[in-house]
N, C-alpha and C positions, 0 to 999 in steps of 0.2 A: 504494500499499499504506499503511495506517495505521501510524504509528510506535507501537511498543510503549511508548514513553516520553511519549506525548502525555497531558497532564493535561486533565481536564474543566473546564469553566467553574466548577463548584462547588468542585473541589479548589484551583483557582487563587485563588478568592475566599476560601477558608479559609486558605490560606497567607498571603495578603495581610493578612487580618484578624489572624492570629497575629503577623506582623511588626509590624503597626500597634499591637497590644496591648503587644508587647515594648518598642517605642520609647516608647509612652505611659507605661510604668511605670518605665523606666530613669531613674535619678536625674539631675538637672542638677548637674553638678560645679562647685562654686565654686573648688576647688583639686584638683589631681591629683598623686598620688605615684607615680612610676615607678621611682625609684632611691634609693639611700641619700643621694645628693647632694640630692635634693629634700627628704628629711627634714631634713637639716641646714640647708637654706636656708629652710624654712618653720617649723621648730621654734622656739617651742613652739605655734604656730598661734593665738597670742593675739589676732590682728587679726581672726579670723573673727566675722561678725555672726550673731546669733541666726537659726536656720533654714538656715545654710549646710550644704553637704555636701562632705566631702573624699573623693574616690574614690581608691582604692588599687588599683593594677594588680597582677595576679598576678605572683608572683616571690618571691625570697628577699632579705630585708633584714637587714643585720647591725647597723644602728644602732638604738638604743632608740628606739621611737616615744614621744616625750614630749609630752604635751598639758597645758599649764600656763596658768593664767590665761584659760581659755576659758569664755565665759559665754553659754550658751543660755538659754532660758526653758522653762517647762513646756509652753507652747503652741507654741513654735518651737525644739526642741532642735537642736543641732549634731550631724550624723551623720558617722561614719567608716564607710564601706562598701567591700567589695571590688567592683570593676567591671571587666570584666563579672561579673555575679552567678554564683556557683558557681565562680569561679577560686580558686586556692590562693595565699594571701599568707602566707608564713612569715617571722616576725620572730624572729631568734635572739638578739637583745639585749633582749627584754622590751618591755613596755608600761607606761607610768606616767601616771596621771591625778592631777594635783594642782592644788589651788586652782581647780578647774573645776566648773562647775554645768550640769546638764541637757545632758550629752554622751552620745550613744548610739553605741556601737561594736559592730560586729557582723561575724562571719564570718572572724576572723583565726585563724591557726595560730601559737602562740606557744611559745617555749622559752627557757631561759636556763641556760647551763652551771653546774651546781651546785657545781663545784669553785671558782667565784669567791667562794663564801661563802653565808651562810644568807639569801639574798634570794628574793623571789617573782618569777615570770615576769610576772605582771599585778599591779599595785599601784595601789589607790585610797587616797590618804592625805590629808595636811593640806588642809583646805578643800575636800574633794570632797563635793559634795552633789547629790542627785537624778540621778546618772549611771547609765547601764545598760551592762553588758557582757553580750552575748548571743551564743550559737551559736559560741562560741570553741572551739578544740581547744587545750588547754594540757597540756604534757607534758615529762618529762625535766628538770624544774627542781628546785631544793631545796624550794621551796614553790610550789604551782601558782597560786592566786589569793589575794591578801591585801587585806583592807579594814582600813586602818590599818597603820603601819610604825614602825620605830624613829625615824623623822623626826617622827611624831606621829599623832594619831588622824584618821580620816575623819569627816565630818559625817553627816547623816541622809538618808534617802530613796534611798540607792544600791541597785541591784538587780544581781544576779548570776544570769542566767537562761539555762537551756537549753544549758549548756556541757558539753563532754566534758573531764574533768580526769583524767588517767591517768598512772601510773608516775612520780610525783614522789618525790624522796627522803625527804622528811619529811611535811608535812601537804598534803592536796589543796587545801582551801579553809579559810582562817583569817581570823578576825575578832578584833581585839585592840587593845591600846595605848589603852585607854580610849575606844574608838570607840563612840558611842551614837547610836541612832536616837531617835525620840520616839514617844509614843503615837499621834500623828497621822502620823508618817512613819517607819515601821520601815526598817531596812536588811534587805533580803530576799535569801535564797539559795534558789532555787526551780527545780525541775525539771531539776537538773544530774545528770549521771552521773559519779560519783566512784569511781575504782577503782585498785588497785595502789599506793597511797601506802605509803611506808616506815613512817610513823607513823599519826596519825589521818586518817580520811577528811575530816571537817569538825570544826574546833575553834572554840569561842567562849571567849575568854579575857579576863576583865575588860571585857566589852562588854555593853551593856544595849539592850533593845528591838530585838533581832535576831529575825527569823523565818526558820526553816530548814524549808521546806515541800516535800513531794512530790519529794524527791531519791531517786535510786537509788544506794546506797552499798554497794559490793561488794569483797570481797577486799582490804581494807586492813589495815595492820599487818604488812606483809611484812618489815620490818626491812631494806629496800633499802639496800644499801651501808653497813649498820651505823651509820647516822646516829644512831639511837636504839636503846636495848637494852631495849625493853619499855615497858609502860604505855600500850598503844594501845587506842583505841575507834573504832568506825565514826563516831559522833558524840559529841563530848566537850564538856562545859560545866565550866568551872573558874575559880576566882579565886585569885590568888596569896596573898591574906591575908584574914583576917576583917575585914569592914567593917560599918558601920552607916550610918544616914542622917546621922549627925553626922561621919562620916569626911570627909577632904579632898575626895574625889570621890564621896561618898555610897556607897550599896550598889553592889557590882560583880558582874557576871554575874547580873543580875536582870531580870525581866520578859522574858526570851527565850521564844520559842515554837518547839517542835519538833514538827511535825505532818505526818502523811501520808507519811512517809518509809518506804522499804524498805531495811532494812539486813541484809546477809547476809555470812557468810564472813569476819568480821574475825578476824585471827590475832594472836598475841602476839609472835612472832618468826619469822624465816625458818627453813627447815629446816636451814640451815647454823649457825645459832646458837640452838638450841632453848632455851626457858626451862626446860624440864624434861629432864634428861639421864638420867632413869631411876634416878638414885641419890639423888634428893632435893634436888639443888642447883638453885637458881633457881626460886622460887615463881612460878607463873603468876598474877600479880595482876589482870590485866586481859584484853584480848582481848574486851571486851564490845560488844554491839551499840550501845546508847546508855548513856552514863554522865553522870549529874549529880554532879559531883565536889565536893570540899571548897569550902565557903563560897558555893556557888552557891544563890541563894534566889529565891523567888517566880516560878519559871519554870513553863512548862506543857509536858508531854510528852504529846501526845494523838493517838491515831488512828494510830500507827506499827505497822509489822509487822517483827518482828525474828526471824530464823531462822538456824540453822546457824553461829553465831558461836563462837569458841573459849571465851569466858567467859559471863558473864551475858547474858541478852537485854536487860534494863534494870536498871542498877545505880544506886542512890541512896546516896552514900557521904559522910558529913560535910556534907550539904546539907539546908537546912530550908525549910519552907514552900512546897514545890513541889506541883504538880498532876500526878498520874499517872493518865491516864484513857483508856479505850477502846482500849488497845493490845492487840496479839496477839503473844505470844511463844511460840515452839515450837522444840524440838529444838536448844536452845543448850548451852553447856558441853561442846563437842566436844573440847577439848584434855584429854588424859588427865591431865596434871599438875593441872588445875583440880579434878578429881574427888578427888584424893588429899588435897589441902589443905582438907578439910572440917572445921568448918562454914564457910560463907561463900558458896559459889556458889548459884545458883538461876536460874530463868527470870526472876523479878522479885525484887529484893532491896532491903531497907532495912537498912543496916548501919552501925554505929559501932565495929566491931572495931578495936582499937588506937587508938581515938580517945576523947576525953572523953565521958562519959555524957551523953546527951541531944543530942548534936551532929547527929543525923539525926532531929530531931523536927519536928512540925508539918506533916508532909506529908499529903496526901490521895490515897488510892489507891482508884480507883472504876471500875467498869465494864470492868476488864481480863479478858482470857482468857489463861492461861498453861498450857501443856501440856508437862510434862517427859517426854523420851523416854530419858533417861540414868539408869542405876542408879548411885548412890543419890543423885540430885539432886532437891531440891524444886521444886515449881512456884512457891512463894512462900517467901522466907526473911526473917525479921525478928530481928535480933540483940537480946538481952536489954537491952543498954544504949543502944539507938537513941534512945529518947525516946518521947514521946506522939505518936502518929500516928492519923489516922482511916483505918482499913481498912474499906471498905464491905463489908457481907455480900453484895452483888451481884456481887463479883468471882467469876470462875470459875477455880478452881484444880484442874487435872486432871493425871492421869498415864496414860500408855498402858501397855499390857501389858508391853512390853519393859523399862519402868523399874521395875516392881515385880513381878518373876516370882513371888514368893511371897505377895504381897498383905500383907506384914507391916508396912508403913509407909504413911502418908498423904501427901498432896501438900503439906503445909505443915509448915515447921519454924520454931518460934518459941523463942527462947532456946536450950534444949538438948533440946527434945522434939518428937516428931513428932505431927502432928494431922490428922484428917480435915478437910475444909472446914467442916463444921458445928461441930465441937468447937473449931476454932481461934478461934472468936468468944470463947470463954471466956478463951483465952490473951491475946488483944488486950486484953480488959478488965483482966486481971491486970497487964499491963505499963502500963496507962494510970492506974493508982492512984497 
């Protein structure tokens, strides 16, 4: 009798081929980490030669994974991988990359108890150049991933790619502390999924030549554990002070690129601490999809889609010389308190309200589509004191039927007057005199 479990010659060949392929693609391990004792013994891995591979066995590790003074090359990076592939390696003490170049780390699960203080679960800081952190899951920390720290700035050419960053108390991914890329070697944050942050989803603060591309940024600004009390955006660019080329560190938060991102559902605070209590207390100032905030200049916000955020879709506030191009904003300003503190909100806004006149000037707004769905919120808002900006006539400012039930107002609000898209051109010209 023929066994029901007998394999054909073709099936056996296929299995052997698959096993051979798996063996061929498995990395050759220069060092192996199986326990916390291995981390302590090998830390900071500085003796690794270019092209080495550190294999990390699945398991839970309580020691910080510290990689310091490790030098790969662009042609032969040093790799840290989970082996066997697909296994779960959880690091509860965080990961630190310092004074290291061309190190690629992939596939780790990282957290850090936020009660220990305002640190990040994954840090690239002083002297980190050309490193890659990819396909991590980073969660439950004060900050998820940080390029730059209080110890000092990171260098150029670092990449944060394809990670899941969720449910961190403050910011999901942060770049700051004078961390600069270069025109040739940007620091790149790309294709990440950032959600559930207590504060900003992604923040760029006093950092130049940063590219924030193709990320999905959803449901941030939760006010998780009341670390912050408002002022959140899905993606936020900000500088602590006004700078010029002659400043000690030159212009800050300049030459950054925010492109191809999808930003949805940013909130201003949690339901337990609403920014608007129904009685007028607590102005809902932010909750924006993307905000280019005070003193940020010469940045590009291009080709993003922003929908369903509590505040503006895209807000330019006290920032000058930026390019706002080919974005789509629809159905933002969902938080009721935002609607009451008018004027100010809109799908796309350029505002210097409560700031010096002209402090939001020199910006170019071109090729955007903004559709307001909320009564009585404009698709485009320009404050009277913003300054001289180029608002291209090719922008599409629209309103759907629910936002203007009586048809009594247009989709553009300039100064203190409503306009249709066509008549708004005259208002722009008046403000540019």
